[in-house]
C-alpha positions as CSV (number, residue, x, y, z in Angstrom):
1,M,0.0,0.0,0.0
2,S,1.5,3.4,-1.1
3,L,0.5,5.0,2.3
4,E,3.4,3.1,3.9
5,S,6.1,4.9,1.9
6,G,7.2,8.6,2.1
7,N,6.3,11.3,4.5
8,P,4.7,14.3,2.8
9,Q,5.4,17.7,4.5
10,I,2.5,19.7,5.9
11,S,2.5,23.3,4.8
12,Y,1.4,26.0,7.1
13,T,-0.2,28.0,4.3
14,R,-3.2,25.7,4.0
15,S,-5.3,23.7,6.4
16,T,-4.0,20.2,7.2
17,S,-7.3,18.5,6.3
18,E,-7.2,20.1,2.9
19,Q,-3.7,18.8,2.2
20,I,-4.5,15.3,3.4
21,F,-7.7,15.4,1.2
22,D,-5.6,16.4,-1.9
23,Y,-3.0,13.8,-1.2
24,L,-5.5,10.9,-0.8
25,R,-7.6,12.1,-3.7
26,D,-4.5,11.9,-6.0
27,E,-3.6,8.5,-4.6
28,I,-7.1,7.2,-5.3
29,I,-7.3,8.7,-8.8
30,R,-3.8,7.3,-9.7
31,M,-5.1,4.0,-8.5
32,D,-2.2,3.8,-6.0
33,L,-5.0,3.2,-3.5
34,L,-7.1,0.5,-5.2
35,P,-10.9,0.2,-5.2
36,G,-11.9,-1.7,-2.0
37,E,-8.7,-1.0,-0.2
38,K,-8.8,0.0,3.5
39,I,-7.4,3.4,4.6
40,P,-6.2,3.2,8.2
41,E,-6.7,6.5,10.1
42,N,-3.7,5.7,12.4
43,L,-1.3,5.2,9.5
44,L,-2.4,8.4,7.9
45,A,-2.0,10.4,11.1
46,E,1.4,8.9,11.6
47,K,2.4,9.6,8.0
48,F,1.5,13.3,8.2
49,G,2.6,13.7,11.9
50,V,-0.9,15.0,12.9
51,S,-3.8,13.9,15.1
52,R,-6.7,12.0,13.8
53,T,-8.9,15.0,13.7
54,P,-7.7,16.5,10.4
55,V,-7.5,13.0,9.0
56,R,-11.1,12.3,9.8
57,A,-12.1,15.7,8.3
58,A,-10.3,14.8,5.0
59,L,-11.9,11.3,4.9
60,A,-15.4,12.9,5.5
61,E,-14.8,15.2,2.5
62,L,-13.6,12.3,0.4
63,S,-16.7,10.4,1.4
64,S,-19.0,13.3,0.3
65,N,-17.1,13.3,-3.1
66,G,-17.7,9.6,-3.6
67,F,-14.1,8.5,-3.2
68,V,-14.3,6.6,0.0
69,E,-16.9,4.7,2.1
70,I,-16.9,5.1,5.9
71,R,-18.2,1.9,7.5
72,P,-18.9,2.3,11.3
73,Q,-16.8,-0.1,13.4
74,R,-15.1,-1.4,10.3
75,G,-13.1,1.5,8.9
76,T,-12.7,3.6,5.8
77,F,-12.5,2.0,2.3
78,V,-11.8,3.3,-1.2
79,T,-15.1,3.0,-3.0
80,K,-15.3,0.5,-5.9
81,L,-16.3,1.9,-9.3
82,S,-20.0,1.9,-10.0
83,I,-20.9,1.5,-13.7
84,N,-24.3,2.9,-13.1
85,L,-22.9,6.0,-11.3
86,I,-20.3,6.5,-14.1
87,L,-23.0,6.3,-16.7
88,E,-25.2,8.7,-14.8
89,A,-22.4,11.2,-14.3
90,R,-21.6,11.0,-18.0
91,F,-25.2,11.6,-18.9
92,I,-25.4,14.7,-16.7
93,R,-22.0,16.0,-17.8
94,E,-22.9,15.6,-21.5
95,A,-26.1,17.6,-21.1
96,L,-24.1,20.4,-19.5
97,E,-21.0,20.3,-21.5
98,V,-22.8,20.2,-24.8
99,A,-24.8,23.3,-23.8
100,V,-21.6,25.0,-22.6
101,V,-19.6,24.5,-25.8
102,S,-22.6,25.4,-28.0
103,H,-23.0,28.7,-26.0
104,V,-19.3,29.4,-26.2
105,A,-19.1,28.8,-29.9
106,E,-22.0,31.0,-30.7
107,N,-21.1,33.9,-28.3
108,Q,-17.3,33.8,-28.6
109,P,-16.4,35.1,-25.2
110,P,-13.2,37.3,-25.3
111,G,-10.0,35.3,-25.0
112,I,-11.6,31.9,-25.0
113,I,-9.7,30.5,-28.0
114,E,-6.3,31.6,-26.5
115,K,-7.2,30.1,-23.2
116,C,-8.2,26.8,-24.7
117,E,-5.1,26.7,-26.9
118,Q,-2.9,27.3,-23.9
119,V,-4.4,24.4,-22.0
120,F,-4.1,22.3,-25.1
121,A,-0.4,23.1,-25.4
122,E,0.2,22.3,-21.7
123,Q,-1.8,19.0,-22.1
124,S,0.3,18.0,-25.1
125,E,3.5,18.4,-23.0
126,S,2.0,16.3,-20.2
127,A,1.2,13.6,-22.8
128,K,4.8,13.6,-24.0
129,A,5.9,13.2,-20.4
130,G,3.5,10.3,-19.9
131,D,2.0,12.0,-16.8
132,P,-1.6,10.7,-16.6
133,L,-2.5,12.7,-13.4
134,K,-1.3,16.0,-14.8
135,F,-2.9,15.2,-18.2
136,Q,-6.2,14.6,-16.4
137,R,-5.9,17.8,-14.4
138,L,-5.4,19.7,-17.6
139,D,-8.3,17.9,-19.1
140,D,-10.4,19.2,-16.2
141,K,-9.0,22.7,-16.7
142,F,-9.9,22.6,-20.4
143,H,-13.5,21.9,-19.6
144,S,-13.5,24.4,-16.7
145,V,-12.3,27.1,-19.0
146,L,-15.2,26.5,-21.3
147,A,-17.7,26.4,-18.4
148,D,-16.4,29.6,-16.8
149,A,-16.6,31.3,-20.2
150,T,-20.4,31.0,-20.1
151,G,-20.5,33.4,-17.1
152,F,-22.8,31.1,-15.2
153,G,-21.0,30.4,-11.9
154,R,-22.7,27.2,-10.9
155,V,-21.9,25.3,-14.1
156,S,-18.3,24.4,-13.2
157,K,-19.4,23.3,-9.7
158,V,-22.0,20.9,-11.0
159,I,-19.5,19.4,-13.5
160,E,-16.9,19.1,-10.8
161,A,-19.3,17.3,-8.5
162,E,-20.3,14.8,-11.2
163,K,-16.9,14.0,-12.6
164,A,-15.6,12.3,-9.4
165,H,-17.3,9.1,-10.5
166,M,-15.4,9.2,-13.8
167,D,-11.9,10.4,-12.6
168,R,-10.4,7.0,-11.8
169,L,-11.8,5.4,-15.0
170,R,-10.3,8.2,-17.0
171,N,-7.0,7.8,-15.4
172,L,-7.1,4.0,-15.8
173,S,-7.7,4.4,-19.5
174,L,-4.7,6.7,-19.8
175,Q,-2.5,4.2,-18.1
176,E,-3.7,1.0,-19.8
177,F,-5.2,1.8,-23.1
178,E,-2.7,2.6,-25.9
179,G,-3.2,5.8,-27.8
180,Q,-5.5,7.5,-25.3
181,Y,-3.4,10.6,-24.9
182,D,-3.5,11.3,-28.7
183,H,-7.1,10.3,-28.8
184,V,-8.2,12.9,-26.2
185,L,-5.9,15.6,-27.6
186,E,-7.4,15.1,-31.1
187,Q,-10.9,15.4,-29.7
188,H,-9.9,18.6,-27.9
189,R,-8.4,20.0,-31.1
190,V,-11.7,19.3,-32.9
191,I,-13.6,21.1,-30.2
192,I,-11.4,24.2,-30.4
193,T,-11.7,24.2,-34.2
194,A,-15.5,24.0,-33.9
195,I,-15.5,26.9,-31.4
196,K,-13.4,29.0,-33.8
197,S,-15.9,28.3,-36.5
198,G,-18.7,29.9,-34.5
199,S,-21.0,27.0,-35.2
200,G,-22.9,25.9,-32.1
201,T,-23.9,22.7,-34.0
202,S,-20.4,21.7,-34.8
203,A,-19.2,22.4,-31.3
204,K,-22.1,20.4,-29.9
205,N,-21.3,17.4,-32.2
206,A,-17.6,17.5,-31.2
207,M,-18.4,17.6,-27.5
208,E,-20.9,14.7,-27.8
209,T,-18.3,12.6,-29.4
210,H,-15.8,13.4,-26.7
211,M,-18.2,12.7,-23.8
212,R,-19.3,9.4,-25.2
213,D,-15.8,7.9,-25.1
214,V,-16.6,6.5,-21.7
215,F,-18.7,3.8,-23.4
216,A,-15.7,2.3,-25.2
217,I,-13.7,2.3,-22.0
218,L,-16.5,0.6,-20.0
219,S,-16.7,-2.1,-22.7
220,V,-13.2,-3.2,-21.7
221,A,-12.2,-2.1,-18.2
222,P,-14.7,-4.1,-16.1
223,E,-13.7,-7.3,-17.8
224,K,-10.0,-6.6,-17.4
225,H,-10.4,-5.4,-13.7
226,P,-13.5,-7.0,-12.3
227,D,-12.4,-6.4,-8.7
228,Y,-12.5,-2.7,-9.3
229,F,-16.2,-2.6,-10.1
230,Y,-19.5,-3.4,-8.4
């Protein structure tokens, strides 16, 4: 278990529970902590050199985000992947993301093309470095830039809340399925081109194709890793 190695340093510029949350979230998304694995509070507290109070706060936040399950008298466990929750999250995200990109293409908010192209360039570099976690964060940033460009503040928050169910599957696909980096980058390139064209319909079609990629991954991953799913 990866929790047994290394001792991350706590910074005094942020709350301890936030730092533990970020650390565990990354461990879970990277699949360093596997679905179904137990997370001992005492080991975490020892690792960070803190009491159990911030550890419990971090685990409670992870639970509310769908990454862990807290079982009374039994402990805290990394949640297994739910195909139904993944499909539901994809459905909600597609509805929002398609509306977002269509709105952006038709309204051309100032600076949106430059912002998207900057994220695309950074994501290309992370692909060359073979860094799935950074690539995924930049993927999130790409979609966040589009959502923020609508001017509707709640859109990004709803998308962020839903994508938790998809994060580990996305990361798993980058690690195990050949060509995924190039595949995602090409889809982002098509989305940017569609936005440039000003066609809401073209942008909508490009985003629909991008969001439905999860079906291809789900056709393979549960059979390859049955212990990860329920």
